[in-house]
C-alpha positions in Angstrom: 0.0 0.0 0.0 1.2 3.5 -0.8 0.2 6.5 1.1 0.9 10.2 0.6 0.3 13.2 2.8 0.3 16.7 1.3 1.7 19.4 3.5 -0.3 22.7 3.5 0.9 25.6 1.4 1.7 29.0 2.9 -1.6 30.3 1.9 -3.5 27.5 3.6 -1.4 28.0 6.8 -2.1 31.7 6.7 -5.8 31.0 6.6 -5.5 28.6 9.5 -3.6 31.2 11.5 -6.2 33.9 10.6 -8.9 31.6 12.0 -7.2 30.4 15.1 -5.3 33.6 16.1 -6.7 36.5 14.0 -10.3 36.0 14.9 -9.6 36.0 18.7 -7.6 39.2 18.3 -10.4 40.9 16.3 -13.0 39.8 18.9 -10.9 41.1 21.7 -10.3 44.4 19.9 -14.0 45.0 19.4 -14.6 44.3 23.1 -11.8 46.6 24.2 -13.1 49.5 22.0 -16.6 49.2 23.2 -15.8 49.0 26.9 -13.3 51.9 26.6 -15.9 54.0 24.8 -18.1 53.7 27.9 -15.5 54.6 30.4 -17.0 58.0 31.3 -20.5 56.4 31.8 -19.4 53.5 34.0 -19.1 53.5 37.8 -15.5 53.5 39.2 -16.0 49.9 40.1 -17.6 47.6 37.6 -19.4 44.4 38.6 -17.6 41.4 37.1 -19.1 38.5 39.2 -22.5 37.6 40.5 -23.6 35.1 43.1 -26.2 32.4 42.8 -28.9 34.8 43.8 -28.0 37.2 41.0 -26.4 39.8 43.3 -23.1 41.3 42.2 -20.4 40.2 44.6 -17.2 40.8 42.6 -15.9 44.1 41.2 -13.0 45.5 39.2 -11.9 48.9 38.3 -13.5 50.2 35.2 -10.1 50.9 33.7 -9.1 47.3 34.2 -11.9 45.7 32.3 -10.6 46.5 28.8 -7.2 45.1 29.8 -8.9 41.9 31.0 -10.7 41.5 27.7 -7.6 42.3 25.6 -5.3 40.1 27.7 -7.7 37.1 27.4 -7.9 37.5 23.6 -4.1 37.8 23.3 -3.5 34.7 25.3 -6.0 32.6 23.3 -4.6 34.1 20.0 -1.1 33.1 21.1 -2.3 29.6 22.0 -4.1 29.3 18.7 -1.0 30.3 16.8 1.2 27.8 18.6 -1.2 24.9 18.2 -1.8 25.6 14.5 1.9 25.6 13.8 2.3 22.4 15.9 -0.5 20.3 14.2 -0.6 21.9 10.7 -0.2 18.5 9.1 -3.7 17.6 10.4 -6.5 19.6 9.0 -9.2 18.2 11.3 -7.3 19.1 14.5 -6.5 22.5 13.1 -10.1 23.2 12.6 -10.9 22.2 16.1 -8.2 24.4 17.5 -9.4 27.4 15.4 -13.0 26.9 16.4 -12.1 26.6 20.1 -9.8 29.6 20.4 -12.0 31.9 18.3 -15.3 30.7 19.7 -14.2 30.9 23.3 -12.7 34.3 22.9 -15.8 35.6 21.2 -18.0 34.1 23.9 -16.0 35.6 26.8 -15.7 39.0 25.1 -19.4 39.2 24.3 -20.3 38.1 27.8 -18.1 40.9 29.4 -19.5 43.5 27.0 -23.1 42.3 27.5 -22.8 42.4 31.3 -20.9 45.7 31.4 -23.2 47.7 29.1 -26.2 47.7 31.6 -23.9 49.4 34.2 -23.6 52.6 32.1 -25.1 55.4 34.2 -25.0 53.6 37.5 -23.5 55.3 40.5 -22.9 52.0 42.3 -22.3 48.7 40.5 -23.7 46.7 43.4 -27.1 47.0 41.9 -26.0 45.8 38.5 -28.3 43.1 37.1 -27.2 39.7 35.9 -29.1 39.2 32.7 -29.6 35.7 31.4 -30.2 37.1 28.0 -26.7 38.5 27.8 -25.3 35.0 28.6 -27.4 33.3 25.9 -26.5 36.0 23.4 -22.8 35.6 24.2 -23.1 31.8 23.8 -24.8 32.3 20.4 -22.0 34.7 19.3 -19.4 32.2 20.4 -20.9 29.4 18.5 -21.3 31.5 15.3 -17.6 32.6 15.5 -16.5 29.1 16.1 -18.3 27.9 13.0 -16.8 30.7 11.0 -13.3 29.8 12.2 -13.8 26.2 11.3 -15.0 27.1 7.8 -12.0 29.4 7.3 -9.6 26.5 7.7 -9.4 24.7 4.3 -8.8 21.0 3.8 -5.4 20.0 2.6 -4.9 16.4 3.7 -4.9 14.1 0.7 -4.2 10.4 0.6 -4.0 7.7 -2.0 -3.3 4.0 -2.3 -4.7 0.5 -2.6 -6.3 -1.6 0.0 -3.7 -3.5 2.0 -3.8 -7.2 1.6 -4.9 -7.8 5.2 -7.7 -5.3 5.1 -11.1 -6.9 6.1 -13.2 -7.4 3.0 -16.4 -9.3 2.1 -17.0 -10.4 -1.5 -20.1 -8.7 -2.9 -21.6 -9.9 -6.1 -22.3 -7.6 -9.0 -26.1 -7.9 -8.6 -26.2 -8.3 -4.8 -27.9 -5.8 -2.6 -26.5 -5.9 0.9 -27.0 -3.9 4.1 -25.5 -4.1 7.6 -27.0 -2.3 10.6 -26.4 -2.2 14.3 -27.6 0.0 17.2 -25.3 1.1 20.0 -25.9 3.0 23.2 -23.5 4.5 25.7 -22.4 2.6 28.7 -23.3 3.2 32.3 -20.4 5.4 33.2 -21.0 8.3 30.8 -24.7 8.2 31.7 -23.9 8.5 35.4 -21.5 11.4 34.7 -24.2 13.1 32.6 -27.0 12.6 35.1 -24.8 13.9 37.9 -23.8 17.0 35.9 -27.3 17.8 34.9 -28.5 17.2 38.5 -26.0 19.6 40.0 -26.7 22.2 37.4 -30.5 21.9 38.0 -30.1 22.2 41.8 -27.9 25.3 41.3 -30.4 26.8 39.0 -33.3 26.3 41.4 -31.4 27.5 44.5 -30.1 30.6 42.7 -33.4 31.1 40.8 -31.5 31.2 37.6 -34.2 29.7 35.4 -32.2 30.1 32.2 -29.6 27.7 33.6 -32.5 25.2 34.2 -33.5 25.6 30.6 -29.9 24.8 29.5 -30.0 21.6 31.7 -33.2 20.5 29.8 -31.4 21.1 26.4 -28.4 19.1 27.6 -30.7 16.2 28.4 -32.4 16.3 25.0 -29.0 16.4 23.2 -27.7 13.5 25.3 -30.8 11.5 24.5 -30.3 12.2 20.8 -26.6 11.5 20.7 -26.0 8.7 23.2 -28.0 6.1 21.3 -27.2 5.7 17.6 -27.9 3.4 14.7 -25.1 2.6 12.3 -25.8 1.4 8.7 -23.5 0.3 5.9 -25.0 -0.2 2.4 -24.4 0.7 -1.2 -24.7 4.4 -0.3 -21.8 4.2 2.2 -21.8 4.8 6.0 -24.8 6.4 7.8 -25.0 7.2 11.5 -28.3 8.4 13.0 -29.2 9.5 16.5 -32.2 8.2 18.4 -34.6 10.8 16.8 -33.0 10.8 13.4 -30.8 13.6 14.3 -27.9 14.2 14.5 -27.1 12.4 11.2 -23.7 11.7 9.7 -23.4 10.3 6.2 -20.3 9.4 4.2 -21.0 8.4 0.7 -19.2 5.4 -0.8 -17.3 7.6 -3.4 -15.8 9.6 -0.5 -14.5 6.5 1.3 -11.0 5.2 0.7 -10.8 2.2 3.0 -12.3 0.8 6.2 -10.9 -1.1 9.1 -11.2 -1.6 12.8 -9.6 -0.1 15.9 -9.7 -0.4 19.6 -11.0 2.8 21.3 -10.3 3.9 24.9 -12.8 6.8 25.3 -11.1 8.9 28.0 -7.5 8.3 26.9 -8.1 8.6 23.1 -10.9 11.1 23.0 -11.2 12.7 26.4 -14.8 11.3 27.0 -17.9 10.1 25.3 -20.3 11.4 22.6 -19.3 13.0 19.3 -15.6 13.6 19.8 -12.4 14.6 18.1 -9.1 13.1 19.2 -6.4 15.6 19.8 -3.5 13.3 20.6 -2.1 9.8 20.3 -2.4 7.4 17.4 -6.0 8.5 16.6 -5.2 12.2 16.5 -7.5 14.0 14.2 -10.0 11.2 14.1 -13.6 12.2 14.9 -16.9 10.4 15.3 -19.2 8.8 17.8 -17.5 7.3 20.9 -20.3 5.8 23.1 -18.2 3.1 24.8 -14.8 1.6 24.8 -13.6 -1.4 22.7 -14.2 -2.3 19.1 -14.9 0.4 16.6 -15.3 0.9 12.9 -12.6 3.2 11.4 -13.4 4.8 8.0 -10.7 6.7 6.1 -12.0 9.2 3.6 -10.4 10.2 0.3 -9.7 13.7 1.8 -7.8 12.2 4.7 -10.4 12.6 7.3 -10.8 9.6 9.6 -14.1 8.7 11.2 -14.6 6.3 14.1 -17.8 4.7 15.4 -17.8 2.4 18.4 -20.1 -0.5 17.5 -20.3 -4.3 17.8 -19.3 -6.4 14.8 -17.2 -3.6 13.4 -15.1 -6.0 11.4 -18.1 -7.1 9.4 -19.0 -3.4 8.7 -15.5 -2.7 7.6 -15.3 -5.8 5.4 -18.6 -4.9 3.7 -17.5 -1.3 3.0 -14.2 -2.6 1.5 -16.1 -5.2 -0.6 -18.5 -2.5 -1.9 -15.6 -0.3 -2.8 -13.9 -3.1 -4.7 -17.1 -3.9 -6.5 -17.8 -0.3 -7.5 -14.3 0.8 -8.3 -12.6 -2.4 -9.2 -10.1 -2.0 -6.3 -9.2 1.0 -4.3 
């Protein structure tokens, strides 16, 4: 088997740096300019922290807040730059880095701006309100900027080669119609962790009367229910993974698959947990997909170099069927 990896060009690296370091700096600069423009309208001490009951209990000098925003943005921009240069041979990890640094900086900046603006005209920041709407708006801005950063990073990883002799494969006749499907749910440990986290969040929301936090807990439960039980299907169309309610849905068409195999997955060590994950280190670095439990998993390598993993029973049969369908359609890969 031959395999090639194309290193990114300078233009591609520049776009990755713009997404991972440039966007955080832009977000931070916007926040600094806004807060500084209000300096004559803000009280001498600005509320920067609120207790569970929504009462301001932490304060900073008004002149310090812009420095906090700018310093946070600069730190994340520097981290983004260093990580992009360290992992630039892997497009998937680079996109995750860019989305994380840009999205987090945008969220924090928007949150500070959103909670500082209502303090304009106040003589004493002790009465400053904690607005749940500002938190939700900051979260939405963070997600939007994270998506933008991921889209800015182009794909550059290209691979090519034939199926190795020891690759699992099932012979598929020219006229045969075949399908393989399995359902898989997360194990007990991630469920316990999720329930504990949601429970604590809900208690904090009720005690502190922060009802928007309770709403977030409900959303977390719905997302977990949708993602922690999936159905995996392999057929002539390729690989399809669906959540319990039909969403989320991930489909990789057969013409985008280069080869399939199996791998043993350790959720915490390889992916840092359970759910839809992206591995940031180790032999599976850059691999993404559904990790609902440890053990046997289907590993699909796409023609653009992206690797997808799905933990599921009988993964060897799924991999063999995909390779067999590839050989039938393309006469060898």
